[in-house]
BALOBA-1460 file (C-alpha; in Angstrom, 3 decimals):
// residues 402
<rec num="1" residu="m" x="-21.937" y="32.950" z="-9.700"/>
<rec num="2" residu="t" x="-23.096" y="34.334" z="-12.940"/>
<rec num="3" residu="d" x="-26.835" y="35.561" z="-13.275"/>
<rec num="4" residu="a" x="-27.758" y="32.976" z="-15.460"/>
<rec num="5" residu="a" x="-26.643" y="29.738" z="-17.225"/>
<rec num="6" residu="h" x="-27.989" y="27.829" z="-20.039"/>
<rec num="7" residu="g" x="-27.429" y="24.874" z="-21.580"/>
<rec num="8" residu="p" x="-28.625" y="21.179" z="-22.317"/>
<rec num="9" residu="h" x="-29.032" y="20.384" z="-18.730"/>
<rec num="10" residu="a" x="-30.311" y="23.963" z="-17.521"/>
<rec num="11" residu="g" x="-33.078" y="23.984" z="-14.947"/>
<rec num="12" residu="r" x="-32.167" y="20.568" z="-13.963"/>
<rec num="13" residu="n" x="-31.672" y="21.357" z="-10.027"/>
<rec num="14" residu="v" x="-35.005" y="22.756" z="-10.131"/>
<rec num="15" residu="v" x="-35.923" y="19.232" z="-8.599"/>
<rec num="16" residu="s" x="-35.332" y="19.942" z="-5.592"/>
<rec num="17" residu="l" x="-36.389" y="23.674" z="-5.495"/>
<rec num="18" residu="s" x="-39.575" y="23.695" z="-7.868"/>
<rec num="19" residu="r" x="-42.834" y="25.305" z="-6.469"/>
<rec num="20" residu="d" x="-44.720" y="24.795" z="-9.702"/>
<rec num="21" residu="a" x="-48.320" y="24.046" z="-8.335"/>
<rec num="22" residu="a" x="-49.715" y="21.638" z="-10.774"/>
<rec num="23" residu="n" x="-46.711" y="19.120" z="-10.037"/>
<rec num="24" residu="r" x="-45.426" y="20.628" z="-6.449"/>
<rec num="25" residu="n" x="-42.568" y="19.551" z="-5.095"/>
<rec num="26" residu="t" x="-42.664" y="19.020" z="-1.575"/>
<rec num="27" residu="s" x="-39.163" y="18.754" z="-0.635"/>
<rec num="28" residu="i" x="-39.000" y="22.355" z="0.913"/>
<rec num="29" residu="d" x="-41.946" y="22.011" z="2.785"/>
<rec num="30" residu="v" x="-40.907" y="18.324" z="4.026"/>
<rec num="31" residu="i" x="-37.248" y="19.350" z="5.064"/>
<rec num="32" residu="r" x="-39.026" y="23.210" z="6.867"/>
<rec num="33" residu="a" x="-41.350" y="20.795" z="8.649"/>
<rec num="34" residu="l" x="-38.275" y="18.421" z="9.998"/>
<rec num="35" residu="c" x="-36.786" y="21.895" z="11.196"/>
<rec num="36" residu="l" x="-39.786" y="22.777" z="13.126"/>
<rec num="37" residu="i" x="-39.811" y="19.643" z="14.788"/>
<rec num="38" residu="m" x="-36.242" y="19.545" z="15.812"/>
<rec num="39" residu="i" x="-36.475" y="23.030" z="17.055"/>
<rec num="40" residu="f" x="-39.428" y="22.015" z="19.448"/>
<rec num="41" residu="v" x="-37.405" y="19.005" z="20.576"/>
<rec num="42" residu="n" x="-34.196" y="21.213" z="21.522"/>
<rec num="43" residu="h" x="-36.273" y="23.759" z="22.972"/>
<rec num="44" residu="v" x="-37.074" y="21.099" z="25.817"/>
<rec num="45" residu="p" x="-33.449" y="21.094" z="26.472"/>
<rec num="46" residu="g" x="-32.096" y="18.004" z="28.372"/>
<rec num="47" residu="n" x="-34.723" y="15.434" z="27.315"/>
<rec num="48" residu="p" x="-33.520" y="12.431" z="25.821"/>
<rec num="49" residu="l" x="-35.030" y="12.828" z="22.368"/>
<rec num="50" residu="e" x="-32.737" y="16.108" z="21.661"/>
<rec num="51" residu="r" x="-29.941" y="13.653" z="20.862"/>
<rec num="52" residu="l" x="-31.749" y="12.800" z="17.675"/>
<rec num="53" residu="t" x="-31.498" y="16.047" z="16.121"/>
<rec num="54" residu="t" x="-29.291" y="17.536" z="13.429"/>
<rec num="55" residu="k" x="-26.976" y="19.786" z="16.256"/>
<rec num="56" residu="n" x="-25.526" y="16.368" z="17.325"/>
<rec num="57" residu="f" x="-24.345" y="15.413" z="13.918"/>
<rec num="58" residu="g" x="-22.695" y="18.435" z="12.665"/>
<rec num="59" residu="f" x="-21.471" y="22.055" z="13.170"/>
<rec num="60" residu="s" x="-24.887" y="23.708" z="12.434"/>
<rec num="61" residu="d" x="-28.475" y="22.777" z="13.755"/>
<rec num="62" residu="a" x="-32.192" y="23.491" z="12.555"/>
<rec num="63" residu="a" x="-32.046" y="27.150" z="12.791"/>
<rec num="64" residu="e" x="-29.778" y="27.060" z="9.867"/>
<rec num="65" residu="i" x="-31.526" y="24.846" z="8.118"/>
<rec num="66" residu="f" x="-34.730" y="27.211" z="8.697"/>
<rec num="67" residu="v" x="-33.207" y="30.363" z="7.528"/>
<rec num="68" residu="l" x="-31.572" y="28.871" z="4.609"/>
<rec num="69" residu="l" x="-35.289" y="27.682" z="3.250"/>
<rec num="70" residu="s" x="-36.716" y="30.514" z="4.621"/>
<rec num="71" residu="g" x="-34.429" y="32.772" z="1.716"/>
<rec num="72" residu="v" x="-35.519" y="29.901" z="-0.749"/>
<rec num="73" residu="s" x="-39.172" y="30.370" z="0.108"/>
<rec num="74" residu="a" x="-38.667" y="34.364" z="0.220"/>
<rec num="75" residu="a" x="-37.618" y="34.355" z="-3.145"/>
<rec num="76" residu="y" x="-40.679" y="32.484" z="-4.533"/>
<rec num="77" residu="a" x="-42.747" y="34.511" z="-3.069"/>
<rec num="78" residu="y" x="-41.594" y="37.818" z="-3.857"/>
<rec num="79" residu="g" x="-38.718" y="37.458" z="-6.094"/>
<rec num="80" residu="a" x="-40.790" y="37.330" z="-9.450"/>
<rec num="81" residu="k" x="-42.942" y="39.595" z="-8.246"/>
<rec num="82" residu="y" x="-40.499" y="42.298" z="-7.508"/>
<rec num="83" residu="g" x="-40.254" y="43.776" z="-11.038"/>
<rec num="84" residu="q" x="-40.867" y="47.369" z="-12.713"/>
<rec num="85" residu="g" x="-44.371" y="48.545" z="-11.556"/>
<rec num="86" residu="a" x="-44.714" y="46.372" z="-8.705"/>
<rec num="87" residu="r" x="-41.720" y="47.080" z="-6.376"/>
<rec num="88" residu="l" x="-43.906" y="49.420" z="-3.973"/>
<rec num="89" residu="v" x="-46.606" y="46.984" z="-3.726"/>
<rec num="90" residu="t" x="-44.182" y="44.032" z="-3.317"/>
<rec num="91" residu="t" x="-42.027" y="45.872" z="-0.581"/>
<rec num="92" residu="l" x="-45.199" y="46.761" z="1.104"/>
<rec num="93" residu="k" x="-46.377" y="42.955" z="1.083"/>
<rec num="94" residu="i" x="-42.747" y="42.329" z="2.500"/>
<rec num="95" residu="w" x="-43.028" y="44.538" z="5.376"/>
<rec num="96" residu="r" x="-46.834" y="43.673" z="6.162"/>
<rec num="97" residu="r" x="-45.221" y="40.198" z="6.677"/>
<rec num="98" residu="s" x="-42.406" y="41.514" z="8.719"/>
<rec num="99" residu="g" x="-44.898" y="43.395" z="11.068"/>
<rec num="100" residu="v" x="-46.801" y="40.072" z="10.917"/>
<rec num="101" residu="l" x="-43.500" y="38.423" z="12.718"/>
<rec num="102" residu="y" x="-42.901" y="41.321" z="15.145"/>
<rec num="103" residu="v" x="-46.517" y="40.912" z="16.658"/>
<rec num="104" residu="a" x="-46.334" y="37.179" z="16.684"/>
<rec num="105" residu="h" x="-43.071" y="37.370" z="18.697"/>
<rec num="106" residu="l" x="-44.449" y="40.021" z="21.050"/>
<rec num="107" residu="a" x="-47.434" y="37.512" z="21.876"/>
<rec num="108" residu="t" x="-45.023" y="34.511" z="22.411"/>
<rec num="109" residu="t" x="-43.372" y="36.553" z="24.533"/>
<rec num="110" residu="l" x="-45.939" y="37.866" z="26.642"/>
<rec num="111" residu="a" x="-47.459" y="34.143" z="26.597"/>
<rec num="112" residu="t" x="-44.200" y="32.941" z="27.819"/>
<rec num="113" residu="l" x="-43.959" y="35.111" z="30.604"/>
<rec num="114" residu="g" x="-47.358" y="34.506" z="31.990"/>
<rec num="115" residu="i" x="-46.590" y="30.925" z="31.709"/>
<rec num="116" residu="f" x="-43.678" y="31.354" z="33.854"/>
<rec num="117" residu="c" x="-45.266" y="33.976" z="36.599"/>
<rec num="118" residu="f" x="-48.282" y="31.659" z="36.492"/>
<rec num="119" residu="l" x="-46.205" y="28.423" z="37.614"/>
<rec num="120" residu="a" x="-43.935" y="30.506" z="39.960"/>
<rec num="121" residu="t" x="-47.191" y="31.802" z="41.551"/>
<rec num="122" residu="v" x="-49.047" y="28.817" z="41.672"/>
<rec num="123" residu="y" x="-46.314" y="26.173" z="43.250"/>
<rec num="124" residu="a" x="-44.086" y="28.886" z="44.736"/>
<rec num="125" residu="r" x="-41.274" y="28.223" z="42.565"/>
<rec num="126" residu="p" x="-39.395" y="31.980" z="42.483"/>
<rec num="127" residu="e" x="-36.477" y="30.312" z="40.223"/>
<rec num="128" residu="l" x="-38.911" y="30.294" z="37.379"/>
<rec num="129" residu="l" x="-38.650" y="33.959" z="37.478"/>
<rec num="130" residu="e" x="-34.720" y="33.832" z="36.695"/>
<rec num="131" residu="a" x="-34.893" y="31.406" z="34.151"/>
<rec num="132" residu="i" x="-34.528" y="32.096" z="30.322"/>
<rec num="133" residu="n" x="-33.492" y="36.014" z="30.674"/>
<rec num="134" residu="i" x="-36.846" y="36.457" z="32.735"/>
<rec num="135" residu="a" x="-34.867" y="38.187" z="35.946"/>
<rec num="136" residu="p" x="-34.196" y="41.656" z="34.505"/>
<rec num="137" residu="v" x="-38.342" y="41.696" z="33.617"/>
<rec num="138" residu="i" x="-39.163" y="40.863" z="36.961"/>
<rec num="139" residu="a" x="-36.508" y="43.150" z="38.493"/>
<rec num="140" residu="e" x="-36.615" y="46.596" z="36.259"/>
<rec num="141" residu="p" x="-40.118" y="45.783" z="34.519"/>
<rec num="142" residu="a" x="-40.254" y="49.225" z="32.709"/>
<rec num="143" residu="t" x="-36.854" y="49.159" z="31.252"/>
<rec num="144" residu="a" x="-37.377" y="45.303" z="30.598"/>
<rec num="145" residu="l" x="-40.337" y="45.995" z="28.558"/>
<rec num="146" residu="v" x="-38.970" y="49.076" z="26.523"/>
<rec num="147" residu="g" x="-36.189" y="46.564" z="25.243"/>
<rec num="148" residu="v" x="-38.777" y="43.611" z="24.635"/>
<rec num="149" residu="v" x="-40.901" y="46.179" z="22.353"/>
<rec num="150" residu="t" x="-37.524" y="47.187" z="20.588"/>
<rec num="151" residu="l" x="-36.292" y="43.742" z="20.303"/>
<rec num="152" residu="g" x="-33.511" y="44.730" z="22.359"/>
<rec num="153" residu="h" x="-34.479" y="42.330" z="25.368"/>
<rec num="154" residu="q" x="-35.485" y="38.582" z="24.200"/>
<rec num="155" residu="l" x="-36.230" y="35.846" z="26.046"/>
<rec num="156" residu="g" x="-34.513" y="32.328" z="25.826"/>
<rec num="157" residu="y" x="-35.411" y="30.471" z="23.199"/>
<rec num="158" residu="n" x="-37.882" y="33.569" z="22.049"/>
<rec num="159" residu="n" x="-35.173" y="34.706" z="19.560"/>
<rec num="160" residu="i" x="-35.849" y="33.388" z="16.188"/>
<rec num="161" residu="l" x="-38.728" y="35.680" z="15.024"/>
<rec num="162" residu="p" x="-36.920" y="39.075" z="15.397"/>
<rec num="163" residu="v" x="-34.259" y="37.758" z="13.042"/>
<rec num="164" residu="y" x="-36.428" y="36.475" z="10.470"/>
<rec num="165" residu="a" x="-38.530" y="40.060" z="10.756"/>
<rec num="166" residu="v" x="-35.763" y="42.334" z="10.131"/>
<rec num="167" residu="m" x="-34.153" y="39.778" z="7.110"/>
<rec num="168" residu="l" x="-37.765" y="40.645" z="5.566"/>
<rec num="169" residu="l" x="-37.470" y="44.454" z="6.423"/>
<rec num="170" residu="l" x="-33.896" y="44.103" z="4.106"/>
<rec num="171" residu="l" x="-35.263" y="41.851" z="1.556"/>
<rec num="172" residu="p" x="-36.425" y="44.653" z="-0.903"/>
<rec num="173" residu="i" x="-32.881" y="46.120" z="-0.288"/>
<rec num="174" residu="f" x="-31.287" y="42.590" z="-1.728"/>
<rec num="175" residu="l" x="-34.183" y="41.910" z="-4.149"/>
<rec num="176" residu="a" x="-33.510" y="45.398" z="-5.611"/>
<rec num="177" residu="i" x="-29.905" y="44.886" z="-6.251"/>
<rec num="178" residu="g" x="-30.482" y="40.862" z="-7.273"/>
<rec num="179" residu="k" x="-32.491" y="42.411" z="-10.143"/>
<rec num="180" residu="r" x="-29.217" y="43.782" z="-11.681"/>
<rec num="181" residu="s" x="-26.359" y="41.122" z="-10.451"/>
<rec num="182" residu="l" x="-26.772" y="38.478" z="-8.384"/>
<rec num="183" residu="t" x="-23.209" y="38.340" z="-7.713"/>
<rec num="184" residu="m" x="-23.509" y="41.726" z="-6.329"/>
<rec num="185" residu="m" x="-26.148" y="41.195" z="-4.234"/>
<rec num="186" residu="v" x="-24.416" y="37.945" z="-2.721"/>
<rec num="187" residu="a" x="-21.035" y="39.932" z="-2.610"/>
<rec num="188" residu="l" x="-22.904" y="42.490" z="-0.707"/>
<rec num="189" residu="s" x="-24.215" y="40.256" z="1.984"/>
<rec num="190" residu="g" x="-21.243" y="38.317" z="2.327"/>
<rec num="191" residu="s" x="-19.063" y="41.670" z="3.151"/>
<rec num="192" residu="i" x="-21.871" y="42.359" z="5.680"/>
<rec num="193" residu="w" x="-21.564" y="39.155" z="7.292"/>
<rec num="194" residu="i" x="-17.442" y="39.147" z="7.525"/>
<rec num="195" residu="f" x="-17.340" y="42.524" z="8.578"/>
<rec num="196" residu="s" x="-20.186" y="42.360" z="11.522"/>
<rec num="197" residu="g" x="-18.468" y="39.036" z="12.534"/>
<rec num="198" residu="w" x="-14.708" y="40.066" z="12.291"/>
<rec num="199" residu="y" x="-15.399" y="43.244" z="14.560"/>
<rec num="200" residu="r" x="-18.306" y="41.534" z="16.563"/>
<rec num="201" residu="i" x="-20.759" y="44.128" z="15.547"/>
<rec num="202" residu="g" x="-24.310" y="43.243" z="16.031"/>
<rec num="203" residu="f" x="-27.713" y="44.651" z="17.484"/>
<rec num="204" residu="p" x="-27.266" y="45.638" z="20.953"/>
<rec num="205" residu="n" x="-29.143" y="44.157" z="23.623"/>
<rec num="206" residu="y" x="-31.111" y="46.412" z="26.201"/>
<rec num="207" residu="p" x="-31.199" y="46.591" z="28.713"/>
<rec num="208" residu="n" x="-28.559" y="43.908" z="29.389"/>
<rec num="209" residu="d" x="-25.135" y="44.264" z="27.690"/>
<rec num="210" residu="g" x="-24.200" y="42.205" z="24.562"/>
<rec num="211" residu="v" x="-25.750" y="41.645" z="21.331"/>
<rec num="212" residu="w" x="-28.674" y="39.586" z="19.574"/>
<rec num="213" residu="f" x="-28.065" y="35.766" z="20.034"/>
<rec num="214" residu="l" x="-28.615" y="35.928" z="16.622"/>
<rec num="215" residu="n" x="-27.221" y="38.751" z="14.671"/>
<rec num="216" residu="p" x="-29.482" y="39.665" z="11.971"/>
<rec num="217" residu="l" x="-25.806" y="41.255" z="10.279"/>
<rec num="218" residu="s" x="-24.549" y="37.787" z="10.047"/>
<rec num="219" residu="w" x="-27.535" y="35.427" z="9.343"/>
<rec num="220" residu="q" x="-28.706" y="37.809" z="6.805"/>
<rec num="221" residu="f" x="-25.951" y="36.133" z="4.690"/>
<rec num="222" residu="l" x="-27.525" y="32.569" z="4.834"/>
<rec num="223" residu="f" x="-30.871" y="33.929" z="3.862"/>
<rec num="224" residu="v" x="-29.598" y="35.768" z="0.896"/>
<rec num="225" residu="i" x="-27.717" y="32.949" z="-0.137"/>
<rec num="226" residu="g" x="-30.767" y="30.944" z="-0.257"/>
<rec num="227" residu="i" x="-32.870" y="33.716" z="-2.258"/>
<rec num="228" residu="a" x="-29.837" y="33.915" z="-4.721"/>
<rec num="229" residu="a" x="-29.912" y="30.210" z="-5.608"/>
<rec num="230" residu="a" x="-33.830" y="30.027" z="-5.664"/>
<rec num="231" residu="l" x="-33.505" y="33.083" z="-8.457"/>
<rec num="232" residu="y" x="-30.397" y="31.966" z="-10.015"/>
<rec num="233" residu="l" x="-32.600" y="28.615" z="-10.892"/>
<rec num="234" residu="r" x="-35.456" y="30.431" z="-12.083"/>
<rec num="235" residu="r" x="-33.527" y="32.350" z="-14.316"/>
<rec num="236" residu="g" x="-32.436" y="29.394" z="-16.066"/>
<rec num="237" residu="g" x="-28.884" y="28.404" z="-14.201"/>
<rec num="238" residu="e" x="-28.148" y="25.061" z="-12.673"/>
<rec num="239" residu="l" x="-25.756" y="24.121" z="-9.663"/>
<rec num="240" residu="p" x="-22.446" y="23.009" z="-10.639"/>
<rec num="241" residu="a" x="-22.497" y="19.130" z="-10.767"/>
<rec num="242" residu="r" x="-19.334" y="18.619" z="-10.219"/>
<rec num="243" residu="l" x="-18.036" y="15.510" z="-8.584"/>
<rec num="244" residu="d" x="-14.930" y="17.215" z="-6.448"/>
<rec num="245" residu="l" x="-17.866" y="19.310" z="-5.063"/>
<rec num="246" residu="i" x="-19.772" y="16.462" z="-3.999"/>
<rec num="247" residu="i" x="-16.546" y="14.426" z="-2.390"/>
<rec num="248" residu="g" x="-15.587" y="17.373" z="-0.615"/>
<rec num="249" residu="c" x="-18.942" y="18.244" z="0.746"/>
<rec num="250" residu="i" x="-19.360" y="14.686" z="2.033"/>
<rec num="251" residu="a" x="-15.844" y="15.062" z="3.282"/>
<rec num="252" residu="y" x="-16.794" y="17.938" z="5.036"/>
<rec num="253" residu="l" x="-19.921" y="16.803" z="6.625"/>
<rec num="254" residu="v" x="-18.116" y="13.606" z="7.657"/>
<rec num="255" residu="l" x="-15.328" y="15.617" z="9.492"/>
<rec num="256" residu="s" x="-18.154" y="17.980" z="11.474"/>
<rec num="257" residu="f" x="-19.632" y="14.648" z="12.507"/>
<rec num="258" residu="a" x="-16.538" y="13.163" z="13.750"/>
<rec num="259" residu="w" x="-15.036" y="16.689" z="15.541"/>
<rec num="260" residu="v" x="-19.002" y="16.582" z="17.046"/>
<rec num="261" residu="r" x="-19.315" y="13.173" z="18.118"/>
<rec num="262" residu="i" x="-15.513" y="12.381" z="19.484"/>
<rec num="263" residu="p" x="-15.731" y="15.054" z="20.246"/>
<rec num="264" residu="l" x="-12.629" y="17.368" z="19.472"/>
<rec num="265" residu="w" x="-14.109" y="20.950" z="20.764"/>
<rec num="266" residu="g" x="-10.773" y="21.166" z="23.021"/>
<rec num="267" residu="v" x="-8.727" y="21.078" z="19.634"/>
<rec num="268" residu="d" x="-7.741" y="24.682" z="18.689"/>
<rec num="269" residu="a" x="-7.595" y="25.060" z="14.798"/>
<rec num="270" residu="s" x="-8.249" y="28.874" z="14.957"/>
<rec num="271" residu="f" x="-4.464" y="29.653" z="13.335"/>
<rec num="272" residu="d" x="-4.957" y="32.805" z="15.333"/>
<rec num="273" residu="l" x="-7.755" y="33.979" z="12.896"/>
<rec num="274" residu="p" x="-11.139" y="35.536" z="13.634"/>
<rec num="275" residu="a" x="-13.730" y="33.136" z="15.195"/>
<rec num="276" residu="v" x="-15.942" y="34.353" z="12.310"/>
<rec num="277" residu="l" x="-13.603" y="32.193" z="9.969"/>
<rec num="278" residu="t" x="-12.442" y="29.285" z="12.195"/>
<rec num="279" residu="g" x="-14.977" y="29.349" z="15.554"/>
<rec num="280" residu="f" x="-18.124" y="28.160" z="15.868"/>
<rec num="281" residu="d" x="-20.237" y="31.212" z="17.007"/>
<rec num="282" residu="k" x="-23.812" y="30.671" z="16.408"/>
<rec num="283" residu="t" x="-24.598" y="34.471" z="17.404"/>
<rec num="284" residu="f" x="-22.208" y="35.904" z="14.485"/>
<rec num="285" residu="l" x="-23.061" y="32.567" z="11.977"/>
<rec num="286" residu="s" x="-19.168" y="31.402" z="11.726"/>
<rec num="287" residu="l" x="-17.975" y="29.747" z="8.875"/>
<rec num="288" residu="p" x="-18.092" y="26.276" z="10.138"/>
<rec num="289" residu="r" x="-21.430" y="26.328" z="10.495"/>
<rec num="290" residu="l" x="-22.232" y="28.151" z="7.437"/>
<rec num="291" residu="l" x="-20.337" y="25.873" z="5.305"/>
<rec num="292" residu="h" x="-22.010" y="22.743" z="6.727"/>
<rec num="293" residu="v" x="-25.400" y="23.636" z="6.321"/>
<rec num="294" residu="l" x="-24.644" y="24.745" z="2.410"/>
<rec num="295" residu="a" x="-22.710" y="21.187" z="1.865"/>
<rec num="296" residu="a" x="-25.668" y="19.322" z="3.038"/>
<rec num="297" residu="g" x="-28.205" y="21.377" z="1.249"/>
<rec num="298" residu="y" x="-25.988" y="21.170" z="-2.112"/>
<rec num="299" residu="l" x="-25.978" y="17.390" z="-1.753"/>
<rec num="300" residu="i" x="-29.677" y="17.229" z="-1.431"/>
<rec num="301" residu="a" x="-30.051" y="19.516" z="-4.301"/>
<rec num="302" residu="m" x="-27.549" y="17.237" z="-6.560"/>
<rec num="303" residu="i" x="-28.011" y="13.728" z="-5.638"/>
<rec num="304" residu="p" x="-31.305" y="12.768" z="-7.038"/>
<rec num="305" residu="q" x="-31.932" y="9.376" z="-4.417"/>
<rec num="306" residu="l" x="-31.258" y="11.840" z="-1.498"/>
<rec num="307" residu="n" x="-33.785" y="14.528" z="-2.725"/>
<rec num="308" residu="q" x="-36.210" y="11.868" z="-3.193"/>
<rec num="309" residu="v" x="-36.005" y="10.827" z="0.497"/>
<rec num="310" residu="f" x="-37.851" y="14.277" z="1.019"/>
<rec num="311" residu="r" x="-40.191" y="14.432" z="-2.097"/>
<rec num="312" residu="l" x="-43.545" y="12.953" z="-0.639"/>
<rec num="313" residu="s" x="-47.066" y="13.451" z="-0.951"/>
<rec num="314" residu="a" x="-48.655" y="16.619" z="-0.730"/>
<rec num="315" residu="r" x="-50.755" y="14.896" z="1.930"/>
<rec num="316" residu="n" x="-48.059" y="13.477" z="3.669"/>
<rec num="317" residu="p" x="-48.085" y="14.807" z="7.427"/>
<rec num="318" residu="l" x="-44.652" y="16.292" z="7.228"/>
<rec num="319" residu="a" x="-45.837" y="18.149" z="3.655"/>
<rec num="320" residu="v" x="-48.617" y="19.162" z="5.493"/>
<rec num="321" residu="l" x="-46.708" y="20.661" z="8.684"/>
<rec num="322" residu="g" x="-44.303" y="22.341" z="6.560"/>
<rec num="323" residu="r" x="-46.937" y="24.409" z="4.680"/>
<rec num="324" residu="h" x="-48.254" y="26.005" z="7.699"/>
<rec num="325" residu="a" x="-44.724" y="26.946" z="9.207"/>
<rec num="326" residu="l" x="-45.506" y="30.333" z="11.167"/>
<rec num="327" residu="p" x="-48.555" y="28.595" z="13.099"/>
<rec num="328" residu="v" x="-47.021" y="25.732" z="14.187"/>
<rec num="329" residu="f" x="-43.781" y="27.369" z="15.181"/>
<rec num="330" residu="l" x="-45.880" y="29.595" z="17.574"/>
<rec num="331" residu="l" x="-47.736" y="26.999" z="19.098"/>
<rec num="332" residu="g" x="-44.192" y="24.782" z="19.195"/>
<rec num="333" residu="t" x="-42.743" y="27.700" z="21.196"/>
<rec num="334" residu="l" x="-45.334" y="28.252" z="23.698"/>
<rec num="335" residu="l" x="-45.586" y="24.475" z="24.298"/>
<rec num="336" residu="a" x="-41.618" y="24.181" z="24.320"/>
<rec num="337" residu="m" x="-42.214" y="26.954" z="27.221"/>
<rec num="338" residu="a" x="-44.645" y="25.587" z="29.156"/>
<rec num="339" residu="a" x="-42.636" y="22.145" z="29.175"/>
<rec num="340" residu="q" x="-39.668" y="24.078" z="30.372"/>
<rec num="341" residu="a" x="-41.464" y="25.994" z="33.125"/>
<rec num="342" residu="w" x="-43.516" y="22.505" z="34.258"/>
<rec num="343" residu="r" x="-40.112" y="20.687" z="34.373"/>
<rec num="344" residu="i" x="-38.331" y="23.229" z="36.564"/>
<rec num="345" residu="a" x="-41.341" y="23.229" z="38.774"/>
<rec num="346" residu="h" x="-41.828" y="19.423" z="39.217"/>
<rec num="347" residu="g" x="-38.863" y="17.863" z="37.869"/>
<rec num="348" residu="s" x="-38.705" y="15.288" z="34.856"/>
<rec num="349" residu="t" x="-37.507" y="11.884" z="34.144"/>
<rec num="350" residu="a" x="-36.421" y="10.591" z="30.778"/>
<rec num="351" residu="l" x="-40.043" y="8.685" z="30.470"/>
<rec num="352" residu="s" x="-41.914" y="11.784" z="31.118"/>
<rec num="353" residu="d" x="-39.641" y="13.901" z="29.116"/>
<rec num="354" residu="i" x="-40.680" y="11.588" z="26.133"/>
<rec num="355" residu="a" x="-44.390" y="11.659" z="26.707"/>
<rec num="356" residu="i" x="-43.779" y="15.455" z="26.869"/>
<rec num="357" residu="v" x="-42.185" y="16.083" z="23.386"/>
<rec num="358" residu="c" x="-44.245" y="13.551" z="21.674"/>
<rec num="359" residu="g" x="-47.362" y="14.785" z="22.807"/>
<rec num="360" residu="g" x="-46.657" y="18.313" z="21.480"/>
<rec num="361" residu="t" x="-45.185" y="16.887" z="18.624"/>
<rec num="362" residu="m" x="-48.697" y="15.475" z="18.001"/>
<rec num="363" residu="l" x="-50.468" y="18.841" z="18.957"/>
<rec num="364" residu="l" x="-48.109" y="20.363" z="15.871"/>
<rec num="365" residu="f" x="-49.599" y="18.012" z="13.426"/>
<rec num="366" residu="a" x="-53.151" y="18.373" z="14.895"/>
<rec num="367" residu="l" x="-52.546" y="22.266" z="14.411"/>
<rec num="368" residu="a" x="-51.280" y="21.725" z="10.732"/>
<rec num="369" residu="w" x="-53.938" y="19.094" z="9.844"/>
<rec num="370" residu="f" x="-57.017" y="21.537" z="11.239"/>
<rec num="371" residu="l" x="-55.282" y="24.580" z="9.179"/>
<rec num="372" residu="e" x="-55.402" y="22.775" z="6.282"/>
<rec num="373" residu="w" x="-58.748" y="21.320" z="6.379"/>
<rec num="374" residu="h" x="-59.857" y="25.107" z="7.186"/>
<rec num="375" residu="r" x="-58.020" y="26.154" z="4.137"/>
<rec num="376" residu="e" x="-59.403" y="23.546" z="1.478"/>
<rec num="377" residu="l" x="-62.789" y="24.196" z="3.507"/>
<rec num="378" residu="s" x="-62.518" y="28.194" z="2.764"/>
<rec num="379" residu="g" x="-61.083" y="27.220" z="-0.956"/>
<rec num="380" residu="n" x="-64.288" y="25.165" z="-1.529"/>
<rec num="381" residu="r" x="-66.607" y="27.735" z="-0.145"/>
<rec num="382" residu="s" x="-64.851" y="30.557" z="-2.772"/>
<rec num="383" residu="a" x="-65.354" y="27.979" z="-5.679"/>
<rec num="384" residu="a" x="-68.978" y="27.672" z="-5.028"/>
<rec num="385" residu="r" x="-69.700" y="31.422" z="-3.932"/>
<rec num="386" residu="s" x="-67.759" y="32.190" z="-7.294"/>
<rec num="387" residu="g" x="-69.935" y="29.709" z="-9.282"/>
<rec num="388" residu="q" x="-73.127" y="31.391" z="-7.403"/>
<rec num="389" residu="i" x="-72.347" y="34.714" z="-8.712"/>
<rec num="390" residu="r" x="-71.530" y="33.359" z="-12.001"/>
<rec num="391" residu="d" x="-74.801" y="31.445" z="-12.226"/>
<rec num="392" residu="l" x="-76.469" y="34.527" z="-11.017"/>
<rec num="393" residu="g" x="-75.173" y="36.776" z="-14.109"/>
<rec num="394" residu="l" x="-76.053" y="34.577" z="-16.573"/>
<rec num="395" residu="s" x="-79.782" y="34.281" z="-15.015"/>
<rec num="396" residu="t" x="-79.922" y="38.167" z="-15.340"/>
<rec num="397" residu="l" x="-78.450" y="38.288" z="-18.574"/>
<rec num="398" residu="v" x="-81.523" y="35.778" z="-20.065"/>
<rec num="399" residu="a" x="-83.858" y="37.714" z="-17.733"/>
<rec num="400" residu="r" x="-83.000" y="40.707" z="-19.401"/>
<rec num="401" residu="g" x="-83.066" y="39.087" z="-23.079"/>
<rec num="402" residu="d" x="-79.066" y="40.876" z="-23.578"/>
C-alpha cells in the first residue's frame, strides 16, 4: 500500500467511507447499527433469532465488523487532527475516550454482577453465581475485584470494551507512524499480530489462568487496517478495483459459507502451520476470520449496488442507532445480561426468547431516538442562545453609538 494514489478516479472509493457533513454517507452508521443488534442477539445465546446473525454464514462475526468500522471511525475522528501542533491535544482526547470506555466497562460489569446476584437471591438459584465467569468473584472477592479493576478478570459477554480501550491507548502511536508512512504502520501492526498469534502471547487473565478472550495484541491489526484504509482514501488514494480481487473475495465468502453450513469444522486444513494462520481462533484473530471480514468489507466498498443497500437516509432508524453506538451498546449489554439471568432462573421457550430479543431491540431503538431528539433539542437551544448573544451585542453597540 502506498501512502497516496492519484488519477482520474482518485477518491472514487470514498463513496463507502465519506463522512462529509453536507452529504453524509450513512453506510458506516447503518452497518454499525446492524452489528450492535447482532451483538445483542448473540449475547442471548440459544435464542432462535441467533441463527440469523453473520456468525452462521461465515468465519467472522459482528465483533470483527465492529472493530474494523471502529478503526475507520477513529481515523475520521482523530486522523486529520493529529498533525503538527495538535498531537498532544489529540492524544489527550483519544486517551480521555479510552478512559470513558474503561469506566463504562466497570459500570456494566458491576451492573451485571448486581443482576445475577439479585436474581440468584430472589429465586434461590445459586447456579447464577457460577455463570459467565462470576464464580471467582464469589469465591475470592478481594482477588477477583483486583482483576476486574485491572481488566484481568472479565465476565462473559463483557469483553469488547476493554479491547477497544486498549486499542485507543495505542492509537496515537499508530497515527504518529501513519503520518510518515501508512505502509510502515500496517507492517508494524501486522508484525505484532502474527508474533502474538504465533507464540500465543496476550494480555494475562487474573486471577484465572490464560489470556483475555479478545486479545488486544491480535485485534489491533484489524483496527489499524480500518485506520489505514480511511486515511489512505482521505489522502487521495483509491482501493484497487480489480476483477480478480472481486471474484476472489466472492469465492472466499462462498467457501466460508459452505464451511460453516455443511459444516466442515472436522476437516484438518492446518498443514501443520500455526493456528493463527489456518485456525478459526477468535482470541488471536486467526487469518481465516481476518480475511473473511476484509473480503466482505472490500466487496461493500467496491460494488456500488451493494454499498447502496446500506446507504440510507440519515433519519432512518438504523442510521440513528448507529450514530449512538456506545450508549446503545451499553444498554444492549445490560439487557442481554438480564435476559440471560432470567432465562437461567425461569427457563425459556422459543416464543419467550423471540419476545425478549425483539423487546430488547425495540428498547435499543427507543434509546437511540431519545438521544437523537435530545441532541437536536440541545443544538437548537445552543443556536438560539448564540442568536440572543449576537442580538445583545448589536443592541449594546447601537445603545453606545459605536
